[in-house]
C-alpha positions in Angstrom: 46.1 90.7 -55.8 49.4 92.7 -55.5 52.6 91.3 -56.8 55.7 90.7 -54.7 57.5 93.8 -55.9 54.4 95.9 -55.1 54.3 94.5 -51.6 57.9 95.2 -51.0 57.7 98.8 -52.2 54.5 99.3 -50.2 56.2 98.1 -47.0 59.2 100.3 -47.7 57.0 103.4 -48.3 54.9 102.6 -45.2 58.0 102.4 -43.0 59.5 105.6 -44.4 56.3 107.6 -44.3 55.7 106.6 -40.7 59.2 107.8 -39.8 58.6 111.1 -41.6 55.3 111.7 -39.8 56.8 110.6 -36.5 59.6 113.2 -36.8 57.1 115.9 -37.8 54.6 115.2 -35.0 57.2 115.3 -32.3 56.9 119.1 -32.5 53.1 118.9 -32.1 52.4 117.7 -28.6 49.3 115.6 -28.1 49.1 114.5 -31.8 50.0 111.1 -33.2 49.8 110.1 -36.9 50.4 106.5 -37.9 50.4 105.0 -41.4 48.1 102.0 -41.2 48.2 100.8 -44.8 49.9 101.6 -48.1 48.8 100.6 -51.5 50.9 101.1 -54.7 49.7 101.0 -58.3 51.1 98.3 -60.6 53.3 100.8 -62.4 54.7 102.0 -59.0 53.6 105.5 -59.9 50.8 106.2 -57.4 51.0 105.5 -53.6 47.8 105.6 -51.6 48.5 105.9 -47.9 45.9 105.5 -45.2 46.6 107.5 -42.0 45.2 107.0 -38.5 45.2 110.2 -36.5 45.0 110.6 -32.7 43.0 112.4 -31.5 40.5 111.7 -34.3 38.8 115.2 -33.9 41.9 116.7 -35.6 41.9 114.3 -38.5 40.4 116.5 -41.2 42.5 119.5 -40.2 45.7 117.4 -40.3 44.7 115.7 -43.5 44.3 119.1 -45.2 47.7 120.2 -43.8 49.3 117.0 -45.1 47.7 117.4 -48.5 48.9 121.0 -48.7 52.5 119.9 -47.9 52.4 116.8 -50.1 55.3 118.0 -52.3 57.6 118.5 -49.2 56.7 115.0 -48.0 57.4 113.5 -51.4 60.7 115.3 -51.5 61.6 114.0 -48.0 60.5 110.5 -49.0 62.6 110.7 -52.2 65.8 111.6 -50.2 65.2 108.5 -48.0 64.5 106.0 -50.7 66.5 107.3 -53.7 68.8 104.3 -53.7 65.9 101.7 -53.7 63.4 103.3 -56.1 64.0 104.9 -59.5 60.7 106.8 -59.6 59.2 108.4 -56.4 55.5 107.7 -56.6 52.8 110.4 -56.4 51.4 110.4 -52.9 47.7 110.4 -52.0 46.6 110.5 -48.4 43.3 109.3 -46.8 42.0 109.0 -43.3 41.7 105.4 -42.0 38.6 105.5 -39.7 38.4 101.8 -39.1 39.3 102.2 -35.4 36.5 104.8 -34.9 34.1 102.4 -36.7 35.1 99.5 -34.4 34.7 101.7 -31.4 31.2 102.7 -32.5 30.2 99.1 -33.0 31.5 98.2 -29.6 29.4 101.0 -28.0 26.3 99.8 -29.9 26.9 96.2 -28.7 27.3 97.3 -25.1 23.9 99.0 -25.1 
């Protein structure tokens, strides 16, 4: 169970990461990235973010692009939260495929 401080930092990072991705995907028409969940380690040093990508076919390609530009994203995040956090956590990104999973179960139930 996460502590109160971890939850507050996770919510802050989720909000700021979603704003960063929102501003970046405005240039790419037809693509939407949302940050569905953020977990932070107890020492606040590692941030694990789960991303939902629309359309889901471009998920792996966008995840590779995000992982290649992780340092720039971390720098942008640092400029946004520099007054709230002393140490900017290392970022790790994963695809959240729970919506695809739910859709597949719905299709199976309809048959």
